[in-house]
C-alpha positions as CSV (number, residue, x, y, z in Angstrom):
1,M,-36.5,-0.3,-4.5
2,N,-33.1,-1.2,-3.0
3,T,-30.0,-0.8,-5.1
4,I,-26.6,-2.3,-4.3
5,N,-23.6,-0.1,-4.6
6,D,-21.4,-1.3,-7.5
7,A,-18.3,-1.2,-5.4
8,T,-20.0,-3.6,-2.9
9,A,-21.5,-5.9,-5.5
10,N,-18.3,-6.0,-7.6
11,P,-15.3,-5.3,-5.3
12,P,-12.1,-4.5,-7.3
13,S,-9.7,-7.3,-7.8
14,P,-6.7,-7.2,-5.5
15,P,-3.5,-5.9,-7.1
16,I,-0.8,-8.3,-8.1
17,V,2.8,-7.1,-7.9
18,I,5.7,-8.9,-9.4
19,I,9.2,-7.8,-8.7
20,F,11.9,-8.6,-11.3
21,G,15.6,-8.1,-11.1
22,R,19.0,-9.7,-11.4
23,P,20.2,-12.0,-8.7
24,G,21.5,-10.1,-5.7
25,S,19.7,-6.8,-6.7
26,G,17.6,-6.7,-3.5
27,K,14.2,-7.9,-4.8
28,S,13.4,-9.9,-1.7
29,T,14.6,-7.0,0.6
30,V,12.3,-4.6,-1.2
31,A,9.4,-7.0,-1.3
32,N,9.7,-7.8,2.4
33,E,9.8,-4.2,3.4
34,A,6.8,-3.3,1.1
35,L,4.8,-6.1,2.6
36,H,5.7,-5.0,6.1
37,L,4.6,-1.4,5.3
38,L,1.3,-2.6,3.7
39,Q,0.4,-4.7,6.7
40,L,1.1,-1.7,9.1
41,S,-0.9,0.9,7.0
42,P,-4.1,2.1,8.6
43,T,-7.4,0.9,7.1
44,N,-9.1,3.1,4.5
45,N,-12.0,3.7,6.9
46,D,-9.8,4.8,9.8
47,S,-9.9,8.6,9.4
48,N,-8.5,9.0,12.9
49,N,-5.4,6.9,12.1
50,N,-5.9,4.7,15.1
51,N,-3.2,2.3,14.1
52,Q,-5.7,-0.3,12.9
53,R,-4.1,-2.8,10.6
54,S,-5.2,-3.1,7.0
55,N,-7.4,-6.0,6.0
56,I,-4.7,-7.2,3.6
57,Q,-4.0,-10.8,2.6
58,V,-0.6,-11.3,1.2
59,K,0.8,-14.3,-0.7
60,A,4.6,-14.0,-1.3
61,L,6.3,-16.6,-3.4
62,D,10.1,-16.5,-4.1
63,L,10.4,-18.1,-7.5
64,D,14.1,-18.4,-7.0
65,V,13.5,-21.6,-5.1
66,C,11.7,-23.0,-8.2
67,V,14.4,-22.2,-10.7
68,P,16.5,-25.2,-11.8
69,Q,20.2,-25.1,-11.5
70,W,20.8,-25.1,-15.3
71,M,18.7,-22.0,-15.6
72,K,20.5,-20.2,-12.7
73,D,23.8,-21.1,-14.4
74,N,22.6,-19.6,-17.7
75,F,21.3,-16.5,-15.9
76,N,24.8,-15.9,-14.5
77,K,26.2,-16.1,-18.1
78,G,23.5,-13.7,-19.4
79,I,21.6,-16.4,-21.1
80,Y,17.8,-16.3,-20.6
81,P,15.2,-18.9,-21.2
82,T,13.5,-19.2,-24.5
83,L,9.8,-18.5,-24.8
84,D,9.1,-22.3,-24.7
85,Q,11.3,-22.8,-21.7
86,R,9.4,-19.9,-19.9
87,R,6.1,-21.5,-20.7
88,D,7.3,-24.8,-19.3
89,F,8.6,-23.1,-16.1
90,A,5.3,-21.3,-15.6
């Protein structure tokens, strides 16, 4: 009887990383460098470290481009959206 390895049958979900911070705190710089390092890391199966690239698919979205101006103005004043406003934004 053949059995399928659980890891093969049900591969783990890819991690999701969200970086939060104040405007100008370097979120994009940190995220871009992390993505660069991830894409350059050797594959898990490459025990000889042959500079193979990881089989990583990356989706980066800068939510700053989606934030309306009134919300940006409020952020600068230290005013953050209400829960209802956050739901609408999402």
